[in-house]
N, C-alpha and C positions, 0 to 999 in steps of 0.2 A: 806441522813441525817446521817446514821450510819457511812457511811464511812469517813465524815468530822470528826465525833467525834472520831472515832478510831485514826483518823491522827493526829488530834490536841493534843491529850492526849498520843500519843505513847511515851513510856519510851526512845526511841532512838533519840527522837527529843527534849523531855524534859530534860533539862541537871540540874534541880534542885536536882537530885539524885546524882550527882556528888560529890567525897569526897571534904573535906575541903582543903586539901592540894593543889588541883587543882585551888581553888580560889585563893589561896596564890600565886601559881606558875603564875597565869594570872595577879595578880596585880604586882608583880615583873617583869613579862616581859613588862606591860603597863608602869611602872615607868622607866625601863632600856631605852625604846623606847623614853620617854619624855626627859630624861637626854641626850640621844644621839642626839635629835632635838636641844638641848640648846647648846651641845657642837658644832654642825654644825655651829650654828650662831656665836659661839666664835672663832672658827677656820677658818673664812672665807678664808683667802690666801691660806691654805692647799687645801680646797675643790676647789677653783678657779683654782689652779695649776693643779689639777686632771682632771677637766672638760675641761679646756682652751685647752688641747692638741688636742681635736676632735670637739669643737665647737666655736662659736664666743662668744664674751664677754656679749652680751645682753642676749642670751640664757643661758649662764652660770649662770648670776646672777638669772635669773628666776628659774633655774633647782636648785640651791642652796637655795633659799627662799622656794620654793615648797617642796623640801626634808626637810626641817627643819620644816615647817608648818604641813606637814602630820605626822612627828614623834612627835612633840608636841601634836597637837590636837588628832591624833590617839591614841598615848600613854595614854593620859589622859582617853580617851573614853575606851580603853581597860582596864585600872586599874579600872575604875568604873564600867566596865561592861554594858555600854551604847551603843547600837547598835554595840555590839562586833563584829559581823561577818562583818559588813561593814567596820569597823575601821582596822580589820585584812586584808580585802581584799585590802584596799588602800595601806597597808604596802608592799604587794607581789611585786608591780613593782619595788620599791625602792631596796628591798633586791635581786631581780633579777639583777638589775643593779649593785649592790656592789659584788655579786658573779661572774657575768660575765666581768664586765669592771674594777672596781676598785681593787678587791683583786688579779687578776691575773698579774696586773702591779707590784705588790709588791712581786710576786714569790709565787709559790704553794709549800709551806713546812710547818713543824710543828711548826715552829718559827712564822709563820704569824698568830698571834693571832686573827686579824681581820676576816680572812677568817674563822677560826674555830667558832668564835662568830657569823658571819653572818650565818654559817650553822646551828649553835644551835637556833638561833633566827627564822630561816626560818622553822625549824623543830617544834618549839613551835608554830609558827603562824599556820602551816597546822594542828597540833594536836587540838589547839583551834576552828580552823574553823570546824572541825569534832565533837569535843565534846561539843561545846558550851560554854556559859559564866559562868556557874554555878550557885549555889543557892544563893551566896551573890553578886548580881549583880543587876543593876539597870534594866536590861532586865528581870530579873526574877520577880522582885517586881511590875513591871508595866506592863509588856506584858504578863505574864502568869495569866490565869483565876483564879479566885478565887475558893476556895472548894465549897464554896455554890452556885456559879453560874455554876460550873461543875455538881453538883448533881441536880440542877434545869433543866438543858438541858437534862439530861438522863431519 
């Protein structure tokens, strides 16, 4: 009983003590991924050209739609802090694909801003997977036990 109490209220797991700037950074990351998903939908032909070299047209359309959907829905979930770690986890395969498949086709150089942006976004995703959503998030408001409940359990 005491072990679960200590585990649930551990400061390492409770991200409500994160500084406010981390919440702002998480919101910006979520909004960036949301906009990136919308841009994928807008620039369909570019994405088809990149994917079509290694896949057939049917799977290309599915991959394009799935990538856009994960970025749009996941970006909003990250911005609001709702099931944040799950939303971040869903972004990782897309970013690995961007880092290993799409960006090397454009060349690995400092002029390739998409590669740099993919690396920064991947670092931020890993950072928030470890640190958690923060105090201004749906996860914190809904999933975190209230102080009165925590005092009653002790």
